[in-house]
Structures are given as structure tokens and as C-alpha cells.
N, C-alpha and C positions, 0 to 999 in steps of 0.2 A: 499679676494678671488673673482676673476672675473669669473662669470658663463656665459656660452653661449656668450663669446666674442672672440672666436678664430679667426673669420674672421677679426675683427678689429685689433687685435694684429698682425696677419699675414700680412695684408695690410700695416700697419705702418712699420713692420720689412722690407718689400720689398723696401719701399720708403727710409728708412734709409740706406739700403744696396746700393741702387742706388746712394744716395747722397755721400756716402763714396767713390764711384768711380768717382765722379765729375758730375754725372747726377742727379741733384736734382728733387725731386717730391713733390707734395703737397697731403695731405690727410685731408679731412674734415669729422669730426665725427658729424653727424647731428642726432638729436633725440629730443624727447619731454622732458619736464622738469622731472627730477628725474630718468632718465634712466642711470645715471652713467657716463655721459660724462667726468666729471672731474676725476673720479676714473680711467677711461680708459686712459685718457691723462697722469695721474701720472704714471700708469703702463708702458706705452710706454716710458716715460722719463727715468724711472728707468732702463728698459731693454736696451735701445739704448745708454745710457750714461755710462753703467757699464764699469769699467776699463778705463775710460777716452776716449772711442772710439769716442765720439762726445761732442762738447761743447754745453751747453744748454743755450738758451735764452728764458726766459719765460715772458708772459704778460697775464694779466687777465683783461677783460673789465667789467666795472661796469656802471649802468645806470647814476650815478651821474657825470661821466666824458664824457658822450655821446655828450655833447655840446661843449667840449674843442677840438679844432683842434689838431690832431697828439698826443692825449693823449695816444693811444695805442703804437705808434711808439716810443714815448719817453721812454716807459718801455723796449724796445728792445735795444736801443743804449745807450752807456755811455754818461755822461755829456759833454764830449769833442767833441761830434758830434753835429753840429749846426742843431737842429731841430726847425723849426719855430713855433711860438705861434699863428700864424693867418693862415687862409686858403688862399694860393695863387690861382691865377686863370690863365687860358690859358697857355702860354709857361712857365710862372713862375712856375706853378704847376708841369709841366712835368720836369722841371729842378730840382726841389726839389725831386720828386719821383725817378728820375734817379740817382741823387747824393746819396740818401739813399741806393738804391740797390747796387751801386758801393762800398759804404762803407761796406756793408754786405759781398760783394764778397771778398774784401780785408781781412776781418776778417776771413772768412771761408777758405781762402787759407792756413792759418796756421794749422787749424784743422776743419774738417767738423762740421757744425752747425745744431743742432736740434732746430728749432724755434717753440716753443709751445705757442699757443695763445688760451686762454679759453674764452668762451662766446662771440664770434665774433658778435653776434646779438646786443650786447650793445656798440659796437665800434663806435667812432665818424666817420663822413663821410669821411674826408680826409684820415684817417688811413685805412678805407675800400678800398678806391681807391688805396692806396699804396700796400695793400695786393693783389689786383687784378693785379697791375702792376708787382709785384714780381712774382706772379704765372705764368704770361705770359713769363717771362724771366728766370725761375728757372732751365730750362733744363741744361744749361751750368755751373751751380753753385753746389758746394758741400754742398747743403743746403736741409734739409728735413723740410718742412713746415707742421706742424700738427695743425689743428684748430678744435675747437668745436663750435657748434651752436645750439641754441634751435629753434625748428620748430613750437612752439606754436603760434608765431606771423606771420611767413612768410615762404615761400619756401626757400630752401637752397641758400646761396649766389652764384650767377653765376660765376664760375671759369672756365678756359679753360680746357676742358676734355682731351686735348692732353698731358697735363703736370701733371695730377693727377687724383684722383678719390674721389668720395663721398661715405662714408660708413654710412648706417643708423643703429643706435643702436635700436634694436627691444626690445619689452617687453619680459620679461622672460617667458618661457613656464611653464605651470602647473607642469610638472615633475621636472623642475629645482627648482622651489619654494618649492615643496614638499621635495626635497632632502635637501635643505638648512634648512627647518623647522625641519625635522627629525634628521638631523645632530646636531641640537641644543637641541635635547631631547624633542621636542614638540610632542603632541599626534596627531592622525590622524585628529581629529576634529579641533584642533588648526592649523594644516597644511592647512586644508581646509579653515579656516579663512584667513590664509596668502594668499592663492591663490585668494580668492574672494575680500578681502579688499585691498590687495596689488596691484591688477591689473597688475602684472608683473613689477611694477616699483621697481628697486632695492633699492632705498632709503626707500621706504615705506615698502618693505618686510623686510629689516634689522630692521627698527623701530618696526614692528609687532613682529618679533621674539624676540626682546629684551623685549617688553612689555609682551607678553604672557609667557615668561619665569618667570615673577614675579606674574602672576595671570590673571584671565579672564578679558575680556573687554566687555562692558564698566566697568570702575572701580566701585566696590561696595564702600559704605562709609567707610568701614573698610580697604580697600585695599590701595596700594600705590597711592599717589596723582598724581605722574607724569605719562604722557602718551607721549612716544617718537613719537608715530604715529601721535597724534594730533599736537605735537610741529613741526614735519616735515612738515605737510601740512600748518598749520597756519603760520609757519615761512616763507615758501616760498611765501604765499599769501601776508603777511605783508611787507616783506623785499626784496624779490628778483623778484617776478613776476611783469611784467609791468601792468599798470592799466587796459588795455584791457583784458589781460589774467585773471586778478583777477575778473573782472566783469563777464566774461564768466563763470568762475568757480562758483561764487556765484549764478549766474542766473541758471545754471544747477542744482545746489544743491537745490535751492528753487523750481525750476520747477519739480524736481523729486518727492517730496512730498510723499515718500514711494514707488514710482513705478520706473520702468526702465526709465531713463531720456534720452534715445537715440532714441526715436520714430520718425516716419516720421514728417517732418514739424518743428521739434524742432529748427533746425538751424535758420530758419527765425524768430521764436519767440525770440530766444536768441539774434539775431542781433537787434531786436526791443528793447529788454530790455537793451542793452548795450548803454551807452551814447557816445561811440566813433564812429567816422565816418566810419572807415574801418571794415567791418564785419569779424568775426573770420573765420578761414579756416575750411572747412568741416572735415578735418582730426583731427584738434584740438578738435572740438565739439565731434566727435565720440570717440576719446581716453578718454577725460575727462568724457564723459558720461559713458563709461565702468567702470571707476574707481568709479564713484559716484553711481553705482548700490548698493553698500554696505552702510548700514546705518551708519557705523563707519566713513566712508569717508564723507558722507553728514554732519554728526554732527561736524566733525573737520572743514570742510570748512565754515559752518555757524557760528562756534565759532570765526572765524577770521573777521566776519562782524562788522562794526561799528554800534553803537546804531541807530536804525531806518532804517538801510540799508535794512535788510531782509524784514521788514514790507513794505517798499516801493516797493521792488521787488515782493512781494506777491500781493500787490495792482495792480501792472502793469500786472502780470500774470493773476489775476482775471479778469481784464478788457479784456484782450485778449481772455480768455475762454468765457466770456459773449458775446463778439462780434462774436465769432465763433459758438455760439449756444450750448455751453456745458450745461449739466444738472445743474440745480440750486444748487444742493448739491455740485457738483464739484467746482463751482464758490465760494460758501459760505465757503467751507473748506479752501480756500485761505484767504477769508476775515476775518476769525477768527484770523488770524495772523496780521491783521491791527489794530492798537491801537484804532482808533476811525473812524469807517466807516462813514465819513461825507457826501459823495455824494449820490445823490438820487438813482442812479442805484445800489449802494451797499445795501441800505436798502431794495430795491425791491428784489434783489437776495437773501438776507438773509430771507426775509419773504416767498418767493416762496420755498426756501429750507426747511424752517420750515414746510410748508404744505406737501412738498414731504416726509420729514422724518416722520412726524406724521402720514401720510397716510400709511406708511410701519410699523407703530408701534414703531418707534424709538423716543420715547417721550423725553428722555434726550437729544438726539441730536437736536431735534426740539427746545427745550427750550434754549439750548445753542445758537442757531442761533438767536432767538428772543432777548435774553438778550444782545447779542453783537450788534444787530441792534440798540437797545435802548441806547447803549453807545455813539452813534453819535448824532449830532444836527438834530432836526426835527421840522417842524411846529407843533403846538399843536394838530391839528386833526390827523395828521399822527402818532404822538407819542401816541395819545389816541388809535387809532386802533391797533398799535403794542402791547401796554400794555394790551388791552383787550384780544388779542389772546394769549399772554403769560400767563395771568391769567387763562384762560380756560385750558391750558395745565398743569399748576402747580397745579390746584385745586385737582385732584384726589390723588396726593401725599403729598400735604401740603395745608390743608384747609385755615390756616391763611395766608400763602403767596399768595395763589390764590385770596382770598377775598380781601386782601390788594391791590393786583395788579389791580383787577377789579374796586375797589373803586377809585383808582388813575386814571384809564382810563376814568371812568365816569366823574370825576371832571375835566379832561382836556378838555372835550367838552364844548364849550360855547354856541352853538346853542341849542335851546329848543328841537327841533325835534331829533337832534343827541343824546342829553342826554336821551331823552325818549326812543330812540332806543337802547341805551346801558344799561339802567336801568334793563330790564328783565334779562340780563346775570348776573348782580350782585345779583339780587333778587333770581334767581334760585341757584346760588352758596351759598347764605346764607341759603337757605332751606336745601341744601345738607350738610351744616355745622351746622344744627339744630338750626338756628336763624330765625324762621319764622316771629316773630314780626318785626325784623329789616328789613327783606325782604319786608314786607308789607309797611313799612314806606318809603323805597326806591322808591317803585312804586308810592306811593302817592305824594311824593316830586317831582318825575319826571313829574307828570301830571300837575303841576302848570304852568299856562301860555300856555299849549298846546291847540290845537283846539279840538273841541267836539269829532271828530272821534278818535283821538289819546287818548283822555281821556277814551273813552269807551273801546278801546283796552287794555289799562293799567288796567282798572277796571276788565275786564273779566279775564286777566291774574292774577290779584290780587285774584280773586275768586278761581282760580286753586291753587295758593299758599296757600290760606286760608284753603284748605283741609288738610293741614298738622298741623292745630291747631284746636282743638275741638270747642272752643268758637268762633273763627273767622269764621269757616266754617258755623255755623248756621247763623250768620249775613250776610255772603256772599251770601248764598242761598236766603235769603229774598230779598237782592238787585237784584239778578239775576231774581227772579220772577217779580220784578218791571220793570226790563230792558227788559224782553223777549218780550212784546207786541210791543215795538218800536225799538228794536235792528236792526241795519242795516243788510242787507242780508249776508254780509261777516263775521259778528260777531255772528249772531243768531245760527249757528250750534254748536259752542262751548258753548254758553249760554244754549242751549237745552241739550247738552251732560252733562254738570255739574249738571243741575237740575235733569236730569234722573238718574245720579249716586246717588245723594242724595235720591231720591224717591225709587230707587232700594234698597238701604241700609236700608231705613226706612220702607220697607215692603209696599210701596204705589203703586207699579206697578209690573206687571209680566214680565217675560223674553220676552215673545212675544211682549208686548207693547214697551219695550226697544229696541228690535231689529228693530221693525217697525220704530221707531223714527230715529234710526241710519241710516238705509239703505235709507230712503227717503232723507237724507242730505249728503250722501257720495259724491254724484255728484254735490253738490251745490258749488258755489264759496265761498272761504274762504280767509280772509285777510292773506297774506303770513306770517305776524308776529304771527298769531295764528294757522298756519297749523299743526305743530307738536303737539301743545296743543290739538287741535280738534281731531286729529287722535289718540292721547293717550287716550282721553276720549272715543272715539268710540271703540277703540280696547279693553278697559277695559270692556265696556258693552258687546261687542261680546264674550269676554272671559268668563265673568260671565254667559252668556247665553249658554255656551258650544259650541259656534261656534269657536272652537279653530283654524282651518285652516285660517279662515278669519281674526281672531285677529292676528295670527302670520304673515299673509301677510301684514297687515298694519304696523306692527312693522318692519318687514324686508325691507319694502319700504323706511323707514326713517332712520333706524339705519345703520351705516357703517359696512362693512364686516371686519372681523378680518384680519389683526392685528390693523387696524385703531382704535384708542380709541374713544369712544362716547364723545359727547360734553355735560358735565354735567352742563354747564351754560344755557342750554335749558331745561326749566321745562317739556316741552312736551317729550323730549328725555328721561328724567328720568322716566316719566310714561310709555313710550314704552319699556324701559329696563325691568320694572317690569312686564309688560304684557308678553313680550317674554319669560321671565324666568318662570312665573307661568303657562303659556300655555303649555310649554314643560313639566313642572312638572305634571300638570293634565293629560297630554297625556301619562305619564309614561316614557318619554324620559330623564331619569335621567343623562345619560352621557352627553347629550347636555346641560342640565342645568349647569353642572359643567364646561364643556368646554367653554361655552360662558360667564360665569359670575364669575368663580373663579379667573381669572387673575385680573379683576377689583376689586374684593373684597380684594384680597391680596395686590394690589397696593395701595388701600386706607386705609389699616390697619395702626394703629399707628397715625401718625400726619395728615393723609389725611381725606377726607370727610367720614361721617359715612352713610353707605347704608344698613339700617336695613332689608329692604325687601329683597334685593338681598342676604344678609347674611342668612336670614331665608330660602330662596329658595335653596341656595347651601347646607346648612346644612341638609335640609329635603332630598335633592336628594342624599347626601352621605349616610344618614341613610337608605333610601329605597334600595340603592345599597349594603347594608350590611356593610358599613364603619362607624360604630357608633362612634369610637374614633375620626375619622376625623370630623364627624358632630359636636361633643361636642367641638372640637378644634376651629371650625369656630365660634361657638356660644359663645366662651369665652370672646369676646370683651365686652366693656363697654355697659351698658344699658341706658335707658333714664334718664334724669335728672327730677327733680320734676316738672319743668315748661314745659317740652316737652310733648305734647299730640298728637304727630303725629300718624297717622294710621299705619305707618310702625312698630312702636314698638309693636302694637297689633299682627302683623304678626310674629314678633320675639317671642312674648310670646307664640303664638300658636305653633310655631315650637319647642320651648323648651318643651312645654306640650307633644307634640308627642314623643319626645325623651325620656322623663321621662316614658311615657306609654310603649314604647318599652323596656325600662330597668325594667319594673315592679314596678316602683316607683309611685303607683297610688295616693298617698297623694300629692306629689309634682306636678304630672300632673294636679290634680284637682285644686290646688292653681293657677297654671299658666293659666288654662282655665278660671278661675274666674277673674284673672287679665286682661286677654284679653277681657272678656265680659264687665268688668267695663269700659275699654278704648273705646270699641265700643259703649257702651250705652251713653257715654259722647258726642259722635258724632251723636246720634240718629240712629245708625246703629244696627238694630235688625235682619236683614236678615242673614241666614247661608250661603249666596252665597260666601263670601270671607273667613271668619274664622268661621267654624261651631263649636264654642266653647261649646255650650250647648250639642251637641252630644258627644264631647270628655269628657265633665264634667260628663255627664250621665253615660258613660261607666266606668269612673273612680269610680263614686259613687257606681255602681253595684259591682265592685271589692272590695270596702270598706264596703259592706254590708248595704248600705243606699239606698235601692231600691225605697222607696217612694219619696225621693228628686230627684232621678234619673228620676222617671216617670214624675214628674212635668216638669223638664227641657226638657225631650224628647218630651212630648206632645206640649209644646210651640215651640220647634224647628220644629216639623212636621207641625205645623200650618203656621209658616212663610215660610217653605220650599214649601208647596203647593201653597202659594201666588205667589212665584217666578215661580215655575212649571217646572224646568228642571229635567231630570232624575237624575242627579248627586245629587242635593240638596234633592230631595224627597227620593231617595234610601238611601242616607247617614242618613237621619233623621229616616227613617223606621227602619234601622239596630239598631240605638241607642234606639228607641222605643221598638223594640223586646227584647233587652237586659234588658230594665227596667221592662217590663211587665211579661216576661216569659210565660211558658205554651203554650196552643194552640194559643193564640193571638200572641205570638212571632213567631210561625211558619207561620201564616198568614202574618204578617208584613214582615218577611224575604222573603217569596215567592213573595209578591208584590214588595219588594225592588229589588230582582233579576231580575224580569221581567222589572222593570223600568230601571235598570242599563244596561241591555243588549241592550237597544235601544239608549244608549248614549255613548260618548267617555270617559268613566270613568273606565279604567281597574283596577286601584288600588282599588277603592270602590267595583267593581264587585267581585274581587277575595276575598276581606275580607268578603263580604256578603255571597258568596257561601260557604266559610269555616263555617260561623255561621249557614247557612242553612243545610249544610251537618251534622253538629254536632246535630242540633235540630232534624232532621229526625231520626238520629241514636238513640237519647235519647227517641224519641217517639215510637221507635220499628220498624221504617221503614228503615232497613239497606240498602236495595237496592237504594232507592232514595237518602239516605245520602251519600252513596259511589259514586253515579253518580255526585252529587253536588261537592264532594271533588275532583273527577277527573276532572270535568270542571274547578274548581278553579286552579288545578295544571296546566292545559293547558294554562289558562290565565296568570298565574305567569310565566310559562316558556316563553311564547311569550314576556311578559314584560321584562324579563331578557335577552332575546335573546340567550337562551341556547338550545342545542340539546336535544330532548326528550330521557330520558334513556330507555333502553330496559326493558321489563317487569321484575319485581323483582330487579330493580336497577342495572343491569349489565352494562357492557361496550357497547359502540356504536362504531362500525368500529374499534375495538381494542383500543379505547381511553376511559378513565374513564369519567363518567358524570361530568359536571361542574355545581354545584348548588351554585348560588350566589343570593344575594338580601334578604331583609327582608321578603317579601311576600312568596318567595319560601320556606324559612325556616318555616314560619307559616303553610303553606299548608303541608309541609312534616311532621311536628309535628301532624297535624290533621289526616293525612293519617295513621300514626302509631297508634294514639289513636283510630281511627276507625277500626283498624286491616284490613286495605285494603292491601291485600298480594302483589299486584303488580299493576302497572299502566296498563290501558287498552292498548292492542297492537294498535299502531297508525294506523289509516286509511291511505291508500295510494292512489295515483292517483288523478285525478282532483276532485273527490267528497271530498277529504280530505281538499281541499283549503277552507280557510275562504273567505268571500265576499271581504274583502279588499285585500287578497293575489290574488284572481282571477282578480280583476281590474288591479292590478300591473302587473301580469303575461301577461295579454292580451296586455297591452301597450308595455311591453318588447318584446313580440313575434312579435309585429308590427314594431319593429325597433327603438323604442323610447329609448333614453338614460335615466339614472337615474335622471339627472337634469330636463329633460323634464317631466318625470313622477312625480317628486316632485312638479313642478309647476302646472301640470294639475290636480293633485288630492289634492293639498294643504297639502302635507305631507312633513316631513323633509327628507333629504337625508338619514339619518340614519334609519328612519322607512322604507323607500323604500328598502334599502339594507337588513333590517331584514326580511321583507316580502319575498324578493327574495330567501334569504338563506333558509327560512322555506319551500318555494314552491319547490326549488330544491330538498330538502330532501324528500318531499312528492311525487314528481313526478319522483324521481330516475334519475335525470339528473345532469349534472355537468357544462354545458355551456349554454349560452344565446341562441345560435343557435338551441339548441334542443327543445326549448319551443314550437315553431310553429308546428312541426310534432306531438308532444304530444297532443296539443289542436285539431289538425286536425283529429287525430285518435278518439278522444272522440266524435267529431261531426259526424263521420260516422255512418249511420243507422245500427243497428244490423240486420244481415241477418236472415230471418225466418228459422225455422228448416226444413230440407228436409221432403217431404211427407212420411208418414209412409207406 
């Protein structure tokens, strides 16, 4: 069934009718490949020769005979006609052409002749000249000359327009293809596939209709193995298409790469990709491009390629893209299809693409680029660099693979300084993989043969690594003390920072001393190889000293923004990750702790590196947010081995103790606190600045009825806390002391604790202390003070959770039920019920209701500053700024930023005196 071919049949019928009256005409059916030229020619032959109306002479040209003179003509005439086997020239050629036309005239005098010639584009040159000669003299002959020609390679053969016409076979329209598909019983979706993948080519449409009638494409493993659609395309490319068309098709399919392959400039690119001198026609490229939009067509075309052919195409396309300045990942996606990227520009593009992908958080893609880059030949130093970069990316997901890759990269370096530069990465990876002793050996071996400055750099980094092992840490501190007086100015800041960390933990210095040492060195020059390590040490001390915004700013300055993964082959980065997480936890920004650290914790679970400190921070944040089940799930990973004495496990034990306490399992909480204390003592760490295990153990002992033991621990904790001297540590220790001593002394300790905590950034500790203080006042008979303390605790907990204050009596706010979330809010609610506080105080409104922090944020917002500017100016997180603004909007009764300035201006207006009486 021919569809949308009425014009073709009608033109041929008119030419045949004219021929039967003795006025011959020619008709050329010109089309691209697959448009049904042969089918149309067959239909014309059947119609016009029916009943013997015309005698048919047929010929089909094939590429194999294109070099044989008169191969086409020989098919038209019988053997008794003398057709030469060589190409004559000059008058001899004209004589042969005239004689052949005269022979055809005599034959057609008996009965009109329909001369049907298929695939004229494959005809030999002498036969093409004879066809042109015949077309110029056909008017007086009872001959209808019907020819077909493919336009993929050239424009139509020039024939005299006065004696015939050229008809182009167009692609089938979407309605026609849909009718064909629906007539075959296909669904609407399958019909749409025929429209898209068939590209209006009748041969492809018929093949698709047959294939889809047997099942979906591409074929599932259990489906029919044969695909007529693929066979049609691959058969044409392998057997019928000329080399240039074949290469154009392959180039377009390779160039598409999942996108539309008919964009601007593609013609020039394809011409460069084809090894043939004559460029393809624009029409051919556009038509093939439309067909190759569909992945089924591209897959079929590429299936016809010879081994290595598509790889060579992708390499050439990649080079074109690279030279045109395309993004590195675009170039690299091509190079992934090249077996061995052996040229220098290929390795460069793959490495750049890996950086780009890693920066966007696409780690799997980045590792694929680097692995492929390493499959090519490289000089040792280049291979070493690529291997180290790949190891850094693999490490979070597979500790064994990452460490093995980093070790290989280190061994590839032959120069002493290059080996020494690569050693810290492997050392940091080994620490993340809980192999501190091996990490220290790597640094020691790398220092052999190095100059004195490099040796000191590696020794100082070794001291940082030693902090993950109790015994090694003590020895390292002794060496640091010996190095400090003579340390170079670029190394001394880190030496001082590590010594101060030890002294802070050992209870040998105060927070004020530690901060003084840090701040005087923050502007000092630091060896670039030690920069992150020094900032990690400085940020740790600032965090311990409750300078949370400063600590956070140092971490943010070095750590990449999401979704770029942090480099765990940098020991300083590992420290800064810990500081950033714990600073957010201490500030009560639990959602930030989870958002920033949970992805890394999850990625490293299983075969990846073990990050006990980040695990502890994420678990604690989940627990504080009221997600206790999630907290326990995070902590369910493996614990330390017997030989691992890293400080990180003490943080994990402390987090586990807090969860046991929240569950009311005081015995388990006590055991975990003791285990934490034993681990800290092995490191000479007695200060409660990091893990106040004595306070936690004392609270557990009180619940277990062992008050005397609790008091001993609490008093020791308080002594160390006062040495350090921050509100958080002192207030926390005083709360534990109050629980242990009881009575009037408890009330005094809690009162002092609350006063201390109000002056520092310790919202969790403040709310817990206010709850205990409120209960103590109520038990002492002072209900009013007790209820005030509980109400203050409730306000702190609400701000911490970021919830709207419920109406008095627990009713709805603005028609919405109150949202009560978080561990602390639950604790406060329970205390309020126990204290029989009938309702919360009606919230104060207007500017007087703003806290000092809210006031600072509102003033900057009213002045036109964005949240980002406010965050940077006040050293607050964006989430904290947003929380303050939300609370301020509610208190001020506004809904938009633009309303803040008028409200503040009204408050500043002086109150008019009353009129005289």
C-alpha cells in the first residue's frame, strides 16, 4: 500500500499516456534513502503495463557495476544489440548513443515501451550520458522513461525540463504514519514511536510496525531476538549505502550522543569527520539528523559500525569540542568511548572534567573520568597525580580502594620532594581508615632524604596525625615542646596550636589563654602545606572557648560548599569538618548538623572510611530534634577495635551515653560515660570542654541512687571547668553538681549555672539548667520563681526548635495547631505539667519583645541587608538568621521585610507629654 504517493503515480500515469500517443516523456523519482523509490517504481510498472498496454524494460544499477561502461544499457537491450564494453569518446560516443536510441525507437514502434531504471545514482558514466541523450530526444518516441535516484549523495541528475519532470518523494507525514500503525493494531504510544523513530521513511515505518507488533523496543532479553528496524538500517549502511553516506550517518549518530544531532554548525563538523573529499549535502545532513533524533535509530546505526570505528569518531568529535572550548565534561563524555585516551589533551580534559563533576557533587562521574584517564599511557609523574586525585575521590566510599590508590600514587613519584608532598594525603587517608600507626610510618619514611624544612613540616603534620592515637599523642607533644623555640615562623602557629590543644585538654590553660594564643597567630604567615591543619587547630580551640561564629568562619573558609565533597586526604579538612559539625551542634542548629554531615556519613558507611566524630554529631542532632530512632540507627555502625585509641571514639561513646540517658537507661549511660572517660584519660584529657563525661556520669549515678560517687565526679568536673572558664563548661558542671548535692546547695549551684549560661551561646545547656532550677524552686516552696524559670526554659526551647509559641493554655495559633518538636521541648513540657503551670505566659509583643540577637538581625534587615550579608556580618548561620526573622515578624506583627523600618521608626519616636490639665 502506497501512502501519500498520489502525485508520483499521477505524474507517471500522464507520462505513460503521452508515450502511448507517441509523445514520450521522462519522470525522475528523486528521494532520500528509504523513501520507497523502488516500491513506487514497481507500482508504476504494474499499473502502466497492465493488460499489455506497454512493454516493460527494466534495469537496476548497483555500485559494483558503476565502473563498467554501459552496464545499465546492457540490461535494457537484448544480447543481439551490439553494446560496447568500453567507453567511446568524441564522435564515436555520439554514434553509439544515437544507434542505441534508434534501436529503442524501432522496438517501441511495435508497442509503447516503459523503460524503468532504478537507482540511477549508481549507474556507470557512459550509461548516464545515454540516459541524458535519450531524454533530449524522447518527445517523438512512444517511450515513457521512469527513473529513480537517491539524493543522499548529490542533487538530481540534470535532465531537460522540456521533455519530463522530476518528482520528489517526501517523508510520510505524522497522520499517515499514525494511520498505518493504527491499521496494524498498534497502540497510540506505539504509533508515536513509529512517527518519531520512523522519521517518515516508509521502509523504517514498515519495519517498526512489524517489530512493535511482536513487542516493545528495545528488545528485552526474553523478547524476540530479531529487529527488522535495526536490520533495515544496518543492512542499508553495510550493503547499499555508499561510503560517504555511511560515514555521514555514523558521524551524526556518534555526534548526537543522546541529543538532537541537527544543531547549527553540525554540517561543518560532520564534513571534518568524514574521510571523503566531497562534503555531504546540507539536505542529507538535516534529513539524517531528524531520523537520528530517536535513540532506536542511533543504536541501530552504531550497531553497523566496524570495531573501533565509533571510538575513532568519538575521539575526533572530542577533539573538535575541545578546540571549540566546550565544557570539559562534554569533551570527557566522548572520551569515555575511546578505548585508551593516549594523547595528552585527552588526559587533561578527563582530569578537568573530573574536577568539574566533583565540584557539582557527581563523585561517581568524576571517578569514572579519572579511571578512564588512567587507562592511557602517561609519564610517571602525570600518572601519579591522576592516581592521587582518584584515590581522594574513592576514599569516602571505599577506604581500601582509596588507600590502595593513594599508595600507588605515592610510589609512582621518584623525586623526594614530590613523594613528601604526596605522603600527607596517604597519611590522612590512613587515619580516616583507622590506621594511625601506618599513617605515621608513611610520614616518617617520606621525610628520609628531605631537607630540614620539609622534615619539620612532615614532623608537625605527624604530630597532628598522632592526636588520633593516645600513646603517640603524648610523645608528639613532647617533641612539639622541643621544636617550639626554634620552629620556623611558617610552622610555629601549628606547633603552638597543637601544644595548646593538649594543654587545654590536660587542664593546664584557660580558654582566655588559648584564644589569646590563637588570635595573635591568625594573621601570621603559615606554610601552605600546613594551612588547613593550622586553621583546624585554631578553629578547635575557638570552638572549645565558645567563640562559635569565629570557629565556624574558619571552617567555612576552607571547606567546600555543598555539593562538592570534602577532601578527606587532608588531615586539616578532617579537623575542620569536626569543628563545623560540633559548632553547629553547640549552637543548637541541629538541622544544619544533619544537612551538612549526614550525606558524608551515609556515603562512608559500609566499606568507606569511618568518621566516628561526625557520626556522633549527626546522631546527637537527630536525638535533640526528637528523632531518637534515627539517632540510634546512625550509631549502629561498628565501634573501635582494641588497638584504636582515637579521640573520635570517645565522642561516639559520649553520644551513645546521651541517647541512653534520653531513653532512661541510666546504667548503660553510666557505663558509656565511664568508657569515654577512660579513653580521654589515656590521652591526658581531663577537661570537660569536649566530652563532659563526669557530668553525665554524675547525673546517671544520681538516678541510680549513688549520690556520694556522683558528688565526687561532679566536684572534680567543676574544678576542671573553672580552670577552663567558659560559661558552657562551668554552667554544665554546676548543673551536675546541683543534682549530686541536692538541697539548698543545689539551688545555689543552679542559680549560678543559669546566670553563667545566659552569658554564653549554650542554649541546650541553658534550657536544661532552667528546667532543673524551676523544679528546685518549686520543691523549695517558691512556686512563682519556679514557674518563671520553667517559662524561660520553654521560650529557649521554642527558639531552639524554631516553632511558633502556642497560645496560653496550649491552643492553636492563627488557626493552626502548635508544633512541638525536639527533645528539649518535650522535657520542658513535662516539667510545666509537673509544676502545674496552667498556661504559658502571653507572649510580649512589639520591639520590647525582641531578644538582643533578634534586634540586631532586624536592624540590619530594615537597613536593606540580605540574609547572606547579615549572616556574614554577625557570624551566624543562614538558618539562624531566618529563625530570628521569623520570630521577630511574629512579635512585631509584620509579614514583610519592608514593614520592619516603619515599626522601628515608630518605636524611636519620643512619647508626647500629656496635655496640661
